[in-house]
PDB file of N, CA, C, O and CB in Angstrom:
ATOM      1  N   MET A   1      -5.965   0.543  -1.214  1.00  0.00           N
ATOM      2  CA  MET A   1      -7.068   1.196  -0.908  1.00  0.00           C
ATOM      3  C   MET A   1      -7.760   0.836   0.298  1.00  0.00           C
ATOM      4  O   MET A   1      -8.341   1.629   1.039  1.00  0.00           O
ATOM      5  CB  MET A   1      -7.842   1.110  -1.880  1.00  0.00           C
ATOM      6  N   LEU A   2      -7.657  -0.507   0.461  1.00  0.00           N
ATOM      7  CA  LEU A   2      -8.595  -0.933   1.726  1.00  0.00           C
ATOM      8  C   LEU A   2      -7.604  -0.622   3.004  1.00  0.00           C
ATOM      9  O   LEU A   2      -8.176  -0.297   4.044  1.00  0.00           O
ATOM     10  CB  LEU A   2      -9.118  -2.773   1.676  1.00  0.00           C
ATOM     11  N   ARG A   3      -6.284  -0.689   3.015  1.00  0.00           N
ATOM     12  CA  ARG A   3      -5.575  -0.013   4.231  1.00  0.00           C
ATOM     13  C   ARG A   3      -5.540   1.338   4.275  1.00  0.00           C
ATOM     14  O   ARG A   3      -5.624   1.917   5.358  1.00  0.00           O
ATOM     15  CB  ARG A   3      -4.252  -0.366   4.355  1.00  0.00           C
ATOM     16  N   LYS A   4      -5.427   1.923   3.257  1.00  0.00           N
ATOM     17  CA  LYS A   4      -5.254   3.514   3.445  1.00  0.00           C
ATOM     18  C   LYS A   4      -6.315   4.479   3.356  1.00  0.00           C
ATOM     19  O   LYS A   4      -6.380   5.541   3.976  1.00  0.00           O
ATOM     20  CB  LYS A   4      -4.395   4.003   2.518  1.00  0.00           C
ATOM     21  N   ILE A   5      -7.253   3.954   2.419  1.00  0.00           N
ATOM     22  CA  ILE A   5      -8.631   4.940   2.368  1.00  0.00           C
ATOM     23  C   ILE A   5      -9.499   4.305   3.221  1.00  0.00           C
ATOM     24  O   ILE A   5     -10.062   5.040   4.032  1.00  0.00           O
ATOM     25  CB  ILE A   5      -9.416   5.133   0.869  1.00  0.00           C
ATOM     26  N   LYS A   6      -9.787   2.999   3.256  1.00  0.00           N
ATOM     27  CA  LYS A   6     -10.987   2.445   3.871  1.00  0.00           C
ATOM     28  C   LYS A   6     -10.595   2.050   5.451  1.00  0.00           C
ATOM     29  O   LYS A   6     -11.416   1.615   6.259  1.00  0.00           O
ATOM     30  CB  LYS A   6     -11.511   1.099   2.962  1.00  0.00           C
ATOM     31  N   GLU A   7      -9.297   2.268   5.707  1.00  0.00           N
ATOM     32  CA  GLU A   7      -8.727   2.161   6.956  1.00  0.00           C
ATOM     33  C   GLU A   7      -9.000   0.930   7.663  1.00  0.00           C
ATOM     34  O   GLU A   7      -9.309   0.953   8.855  1.00  0.00           O
ATOM     35  CB  GLU A   7      -9.107   3.199   7.710  1.00  0.00           C
ATOM     36  N   LEU A   8      -8.905  -0.155   6.995  1.00  0.00           N
ATOM     37  CA  LEU A   8      -9.046  -1.594   7.599  1.00  0.00           C
ATOM     38  C   LEU A   8      -7.736  -1.926   8.039  1.00  0.00           C
ATOM     39  O   LEU A   8      -6.706  -1.439   7.573  1.00  0.00           O
ATOM     40  CB  LEU A   8      -9.581  -2.729   6.578  1.00  0.00           C
ATOM     41  N   SER A   9      -7.811  -2.887   9.077  1.00  0.00           N
ATOM     42  CA  SER A   9      -6.445  -3.501   9.542  1.00  0.00           C
ATOM     43  C   SER A   9      -5.693  -4.343   8.520  1.00  0.00           C
ATOM     44  O   SER A   9      -6.337  -4.574   7.497  1.00  0.00           O
ATOM     45  CB  SER A   9      -6.671  -4.412  10.760  1.00  0.00           C
ATOM     46  N   ILE A  10      -4.657  -4.769   8.574  1.00  0.00           N
ATOM     47  CA  ILE A  10      -3.832  -5.730   7.941  1.00  0.00           C
ATOM     48  C   ILE A  10      -4.829  -7.101   7.832  1.00  0.00           C
ATOM     49  O   ILE A  10      -5.111  -7.712   6.801  1.00  0.00           O
ATOM     50  CB  ILE A  10      -2.380  -5.953   8.857  1.00  0.00           C
ATOM     51  N   LYS A  11      -5.230  -7.365   9.084  1.00  0.00           N
ATOM     52  CA  LYS A  11      -5.842  -8.799   9.044  1.00  0.00           C
ATOM     53  C   LYS A  11      -7.047  -8.797   8.380  1.00  0.00           C
ATOM     54  O   LYS A  11      -7.421  -9.793   7.761  1.00  0.00           O
ATOM     55  CB  LYS A  11      -6.093  -9.407  10.387  1.00  0.00           C
ATOM     56  N   GLU A  12      -7.767  -7.675   8.449  1.00  0.00           N
ATOM     57  CA  GLU A  12      -9.031  -7.539   7.754  1.00  0.00           C
ATOM     58  C   GLU A  12      -8.880  -7.410   6.091  1.00  0.00           C
ATOM     59  O   GLU A  12      -9.664  -7.925   5.294  1.00  0.00           O
ATOM     60  CB  GLU A  12      -9.750  -6.245   8.366  1.00  0.00           C
ATOM     61  N   THR A  13      -7.849  -6.709   5.782  1.00  0.00           N
ATOM     62  CA  THR A  13      -7.527  -6.483   4.275  1.00  0.00           C
ATOM     63  C   THR A  13      -7.059  -7.996   3.924  1.00  0.00           C
ATOM     64  O   THR A  13      -7.383  -8.355   2.792  1.00  0.00           O
ATOM     65  CB  THR A  13      -6.222  -5.192   3.954  1.00  0.00           C
ATOM     66  N   ALA A  14      -6.400  -8.874   4.650  1.00  0.00           N
ATOM     67  CA  ALA A  14      -5.885 -10.126   4.238  1.00  0.00           C
ATOM     68  C   ALA A  14      -6.949 -10.979   4.156  1.00  0.00           C
ATOM     69  O   ALA A  14      -6.947 -11.868   3.305  1.00  0.00           O
ATOM     70  CB  ALA A  14      -4.872 -10.657   5.080  1.00  0.00           C
ATOM     71  N   GLU A  15      -8.060 -10.807   5.086  1.00  0.00           N
ATOM     72  CA  GLU A  15      -8.973 -11.739   4.875  1.00  0.00           C
ATOM     73  C   GLU A  15     -10.119 -11.454   3.781  1.00  0.00           C
ATOM     74  O   GLU A  15     -10.793 -12.377   3.325  1.00  0.00           O
ATOM     75  CB  GLU A  15      -9.501 -11.982   6.120  1.00  0.00           C
ATOM     76  N   ILE A  16     -10.289 -10.154   3.404  1.00  0.00           N
ATOM     77  CA  ILE A  16     -11.100  -9.702   2.270  1.00  0.00           C
ATOM     78  C   ILE A  16     -10.274 -10.331   0.958  1.00  0.00           C
ATOM     79  O   ILE A  16     -10.843 -11.097   0.180  1.00  0.00           O
ATOM     80  CB  ILE A  16     -11.245  -7.940   2.255  1.00  0.00           C
ATOM     81  N   LEU A  17      -8.986  -9.965   0.802  1.00  0.00           N
ATOM     82  CA  LEU A  17      -8.307 -10.522  -0.360  1.00  0.00           C
ATOM     83  C   LEU A  17      -7.796 -11.896  -0.488  1.00  0.00           C
ATOM     84  O   LEU A  17      -7.152 -12.336  -1.440  1.00  0.00           O
ATOM     85  CB  LEU A  17      -7.308  -9.800  -0.572  1.00  0.00           C
ATOM     86  N   ASN A  18      -8.189 -12.586   0.678  1.00  0.00           N
ATOM     87  CA  ASN A  18      -7.588 -14.162   0.926  1.00  0.00           C
ATOM     88  C   ASN A  18      -6.132 -14.207   0.616  1.00  0.00           C
ATOM     89  O   ASN A  18      -5.635 -15.135  -0.022  1.00  0.00           O
ATOM     90  CB  ASN A  18      -8.326 -15.352  -0.086  1.00  0.00           C
ATOM     91  N   TRP A  19      -5.390 -13.096   1.119  1.00  0.00           N
ATOM     92  CA  TRP A  19      -3.942 -13.160   1.352  1.00  0.00           C
ATOM     93  C   TRP A  19      -3.520 -13.438   2.801  1.00  0.00           C
ATOM     94  O   TRP A  19      -4.290 -13.509   3.759  1.00  0.00           O
ATOM     95  CB  TRP A  19      -3.331 -11.880   0.919  1.00  0.00           C
ATOM     96  N   SER A  20      -2.191 -13.584   2.824  1.00  0.00           N
ATOM     97  CA  SER A  20      -1.692 -13.604   4.031  1.00  0.00           C
ATOM     98  C   SER A  20      -1.498 -12.290   4.586  1.00  0.00           C
ATOM     99  O   SER A  20      -1.835 -11.357   3.857  1.00  0.00           O
ATOM    100  CB  SER A  20      -0.581 -14.301   4.032  1.00  0.00           C
ATOM    101  N   GLU A  21      -0.977 -11.986   5.846  1.00  0.00           N
ATOM    102  CA  GLU A  21      -0.857 -10.771   6.179  1.00  0.00           C
ATOM    103  C   GLU A  21       0.567 -10.256   5.867  1.00  0.00           C
ATOM    104  O   GLU A  21       0.790  -9.046   5.878  1.00  0.00           O
ATOM    105  CB  GLU A  21      -1.238 -10.658   7.509  1.00  0.00           C
ATOM    106  N   SER A  22       1.457 -11.087   5.612  1.00  0.00           N
ATOM    107  CA  SER A  22       2.710 -10.552   5.139  1.00  0.00           C
ATOM    108  C   SER A  22       2.598 -10.231   3.694  1.00  0.00           C
ATOM    109  O   SER A  22       3.250  -9.298   3.225  1.00  0.00           O
ATOM    110  CB  SER A  22       3.845 -11.507   5.383  1.00  0.00           C
ATOM    111  N   LYS A  23       1.809 -10.951   2.966  1.00  0.00           N
ATOM    112  CA  LYS A  23       1.595 -10.490   1.610  1.00  0.00           C
ATOM    113  C   LYS A  23       0.981  -8.990   1.485  1.00  0.00           C
ATOM    114  O   LYS A  23       1.432  -8.129   0.729  1.00  0.00           O
ATOM    115  CB  LYS A  23       0.653 -11.507   0.929  1.00  0.00           C
ATOM    116  N   VAL A  24      -0.154  -8.825   2.383  1.00  0.00           N
ATOM    117  CA  VAL A  24      -0.668  -7.441   2.400  1.00  0.00           C
ATOM    118  C   VAL A  24       0.617  -6.395   2.879  1.00  0.00           C
ATOM    119  O   VAL A  24       0.677  -5.273   2.376  1.00  0.00           O
ATOM    120  CB  VAL A  24      -2.030  -7.377   3.500  1.00  0.00           C
ATOM    121  N   LYS A  25       1.341  -6.716   3.595  1.00  0.00           N
ATOM    122  CA  LYS A  25       2.272  -5.692   4.155  1.00  0.00           C
ATOM    123  C   LYS A  25       3.163  -5.383   3.042  1.00  0.00           C
ATOM    124  O   LYS A  25       3.354  -4.217   2.698  1.00  0.00           O
ATOM    125  CB  LYS A  25       3.083  -6.172   5.439  1.00  0.00           C
ATOM    126  N   VAL A  26       3.812  -6.544   2.365  1.00  0.00           N
ATOM    127  CA  VAL A  26       4.681  -6.423   1.163  1.00  0.00           C
ATOM    128  C   VAL A  26       4.122  -5.584   0.000  1.00  0.00           C
ATOM    129  O   VAL A  26       4.741  -4.685  -0.570  1.00  0.00           O
ATOM    130  CB  VAL A  26       4.972  -7.790   0.645  1.00  0.00           C
ATOM    131  N   THR A  27       2.949  -5.966  -0.260  1.00  0.00           N
ATOM    132  CA  THR A  27       2.302  -5.340  -1.334  1.00  0.00           C
ATOM    133  C   THR A  27       2.082  -3.945  -1.238  1.00  0.00           C
ATOM    134  O   THR A  27       2.172  -3.225  -2.232  1.00  0.00           O
ATOM    135  CB  THR A  27       1.145  -5.914  -1.552  1.00  0.00           C
ATOM    136  N   LEU A  28       1.773  -3.468  -0.003  1.00  0.00           N
ATOM    137  CA  LEU A  28       1.350  -2.053   0.274  1.00  0.00           C
ATOM    138  C   LEU A  28       2.631  -1.414   0.364  1.00  0.00           C
ATOM    139  O   LEU A  28       2.726  -0.297  -0.144  1.00  0.00           O
ATOM    140  CB  LEU A  28       0.446  -1.823   1.598  1.00  0.00           C
ATOM    141  N   PHE A  29       3.895  -2.057   1.065  1.00  0.00           N
ATOM    142  CA  PHE A  29       5.141  -1.230   0.781  1.00  0.00           C
ATOM    143  C   PHE A  29       5.586  -1.010  -0.602  1.00  0.00           C
ATOM    144  O   PHE A  29       6.012   0.086  -0.968  1.00  0.00           O
ATOM    145  CB  PHE A  29       6.239  -1.810   1.421  1.00  0.00           C
ATOM    146  N   ARG A  30       5.480  -2.215  -1.519  1.00  0.00           N
ATOM    147  CA  ARG A  30       5.918  -1.843  -2.708  1.00  0.00           C
ATOM    148  C   ARG A  30       5.075  -1.101  -3.596  1.00  0.00           C
ATOM    149  O   ARG A  30       5.653  -0.697  -4.605  1.00  0.00           O
ATOM    150  CB  ARG A  30       6.301  -2.844  -3.274  1.00  0.00           C
ATOM    151  N   GLY A  31       3.892  -0.823  -3.492  1.00  0.00           N
ATOM    152  CA  GLY A  31       2.892  -0.018  -3.997  1.00  0.00           C
ATOM    153  C   GLY A  31       3.239   1.342  -3.546  1.00  0.00           C
ATOM    154  O   GLY A  31       3.301   2.129  -4.490  1.00  0.00           O
ATOM    155  N   LEU A  32       3.493   1.880  -2.349  1.00  0.00           N
ATOM    156  CA  LEU A  32       3.804   3.097  -1.889  1.00  0.00           C
ATOM    157  C   LEU A  32       5.278   3.647  -2.466  1.00  0.00           C
ATOM    158  O   LEU A  32       5.532   4.769  -2.904  1.00  0.00           O
ATOM    159  CB  LEU A  32       3.741   2.991  -0.371  1.00  0.00           C
ATOM    160  N   HIS A  33       6.139   2.528  -2.327  1.00  0.00           N
ATOM    161  CA  HIS A  33       7.428   2.812  -2.991  1.00  0.00           C
ATOM    162  C   HIS A  33       7.305   3.322  -4.461  1.00  0.00           C
ATOM    163  O   HIS A  33       7.929   4.282  -4.914  1.00  0.00           O
ATOM    164  CB  HIS A  33       8.273   1.545  -2.976  1.00  0.00           C
ATOM    165  N   ALA A  34       6.375   2.512  -5.173  1.00  0.00           N
ATOM    166  CA  ALA A  34       6.333   2.629  -6.668  1.00  0.00           C
ATOM    167  C   ALA A  34       5.597   4.020  -6.724  1.00  0.00           C
ATOM    168  O   ALA A  34       5.910   4.700  -7.702  1.00  0.00           O
ATOM    169  CB  ALA A  34       5.499   1.302  -7.503  1.00  0.00           C
ATOM    170  N   LEU A  35       4.793   4.503  -5.969  1.00  0.00           N
ATOM    171  CA  LEU A  35       4.103   5.786  -6.019  1.00  0.00           C
ATOM    172  C   LEU A  35       5.006   6.767  -5.563  1.00  0.00           C
ATOM    173  O   LEU A  35       4.989   7.799  -6.235  1.00  0.00           O
ATOM    174  CB  LEU A  35       2.853   5.829  -5.224  1.00  0.00           C
ATOM    175  N   LYS A  36       5.782   6.742  -4.624  1.00  0.00           N
ATOM    176  CA  LYS A  36       6.796   7.742  -4.661  1.00  0.00           C
ATOM    177  C   LYS A  36       7.691   8.058  -5.737  1.00  0.00           C
ATOM    178  O   LYS A  36       7.914   9.221  -6.074  1.00  0.00           O
ATOM    179  CB  LYS A  36       7.508   7.525  -3.766  1.00  0.00           C
ATOM    180  N   ARG A  37       8.231   7.015  -6.309  1.00  0.00           N
ATOM    181  CA  ARG A  37       9.171   7.111  -7.500  1.00  0.00           C
ATOM    182  C   ARG A  37       8.445   7.681  -8.650  1.00  0.00           C
ATOM    183  O   ARG A  37       9.015   8.479  -9.395  1.00  0.00           O
ATOM    184  CB  ARG A  37       9.767   5.724  -7.908  1.00  0.00           C
ATOM    185  N   GLN A  38       7.295   7.343  -8.829  1.00  0.00           N
ATOM    186  CA  GLN A  38       6.618   7.832  -9.912  1.00  0.00           C
ATOM    187  C   GLN A  38       6.379   9.402  -9.629  1.00  0.00           C
ATOM    188  O   GLN A  38       6.553  10.191 -10.557  1.00  0.00           O
ATOM    189  CB  GLN A  38       5.290   6.998 -10.128  1.00  0.00           C
ATOM    190  N   MET A  39       6.033   9.807  -8.512  1.00  0.00           N
ATOM    191  CA  MET A  39       5.516  11.276  -8.192  1.00  0.00           C
ATOM    192  C   MET A  39       6.977  12.005  -8.052  1.00  0.00           C
ATOM    193  O   MET A  39       6.982  13.221  -8.241  1.00  0.00           O
ATOM    194  CB  MET A  39       4.450  11.403  -6.615  1.00  0.00           C
ATOM    195  N   ILE A  40       8.054  11.445  -7.778  1.00  0.00           N
ATOM    196  CA  ILE A  40       9.388  12.190  -7.996  1.00  0.00           C
ATOM    197  C   ILE A  40       9.917  12.382  -9.360  1.00  0.00           C
ATOM    198  O   ILE A  40      10.593  13.353  -9.702  1.00  0.00           O
ATOM    199  CB  ILE A  40      10.427  11.517  -7.302  1.00  0.00           C
ATOM    200  N   LYS A  41       9.583  11.434 -10.092  1.00  0.00           N
ATOM    201  CA  LYS A  41       9.830  11.320 -11.590  1.00  0.00           C
ATOM    202  C   LYS A  41       8.971  12.485 -12.180  1.00  0.00           C
ATOM    203  O   LYS A  41       9.498  13.128 -13.088  1.00  0.00           O
ATOM    204  CB  LYS A  41       9.379   9.789 -12.232  1.00  0.00           C
ATOM    205  N   GLU A  42       7.845  12.799 -11.819  1.00  0.00           N
ATOM    206  CA  GLU A  42       6.847  13.809 -12.363  1.00  0.00           C
ATOM    207  C   GLU A  42       7.110  15.162 -11.714  1.00  0.00           C
ATOM    208  O   GLU A  42       6.457  16.124 -12.118  1.00  0.00           O
ATOM    209  CB  GLU A  42       5.327  13.358 -12.081  1.00  0.00           C
ATOM    210  N   GLY A  43       8.086  15.336 -10.661  1.00  0.00           N
ATOM    211  CA  GLY A  43       8.380  16.722 -10.166  1.00  0.00           C
ATOM    212  C   GLY A  43       7.974  16.918  -8.909  1.00  0.00           C
ATOM    213  O   GLY A  43       8.335  17.943  -8.330  1.00  0.00           O
ATOM    214  N   TYR A  44       7.239  16.073  -8.333  1.00  0.00           N
ATOM    215  CA  TYR A  44       6.760  16.172  -6.833  1.00  0.00           C
ATOM    216  C   TYR A  44       7.484  15.946  -6.031  1.00  0.00           C
ATOM    217  O   TYR A  44       8.082  14.891  -6.241  1.00  0.00           O
ATOM    218  CB  TYR A  44       5.852  15.494  -6.436  1.00  0.00           C
ATOM    219  N   GLU A  45       7.874  16.661  -4.757  1.00  0.00           N
ATOM    220  CA  GLU A  45       8.772  16.331  -3.821  1.00  0.00           C
ATOM    221  C   GLU A  45       8.073  15.888  -2.697  1.00  0.00           C
ATOM    222  O   GLU A  45       6.935  16.245  -2.395  1.00  0.00           O
ATOM    223  CB  GLU A  45       9.635  17.353  -3.530  1.00  0.00           C
ATOM    224  N   HIS A  46       8.873  14.995  -2.001  1.00  0.00           N
ATOM    225  CA  HIS A  46       8.395  14.296  -0.864  1.00  0.00           C
ATOM    226  C   HIS A  46       8.827  15.044   0.425  1.00  0.00           C
ATOM    227  O   HIS A  46      10.008  15.367   0.548  1.00  0.00           O
ATOM    228  CB  HIS A  46       8.910  12.849  -0.882  1.00  0.00           C
ATOM    229  N   GLU A  47       7.985  15.311   1.321  1.00  0.00           N
ATOM    230  CA  GLU A  47       8.568  16.077   2.626  1.00  0.00           C
ATOM    231  C   GLU A  47       8.575  15.008   3.712  1.00  0.00           C
ATOM    232  O   GLU A  47       8.972  15.282   4.845  1.00  0.00           O
ATOM    233  CB  GLU A  47       7.597  17.453   3.146  1.00  0.00           C
TER     234      GLU A  47
END
């Protein structure tokens, strides 16, 4: 949410969460991938 909705940078997000920048990137990638899989499972198409 911090990255995509609040439009914070990776660095800002990492500082707020007290995470490394690489953990922010990996977590965002995994979350978006899981969301995509769930949406496809529910019948939504990704364009």
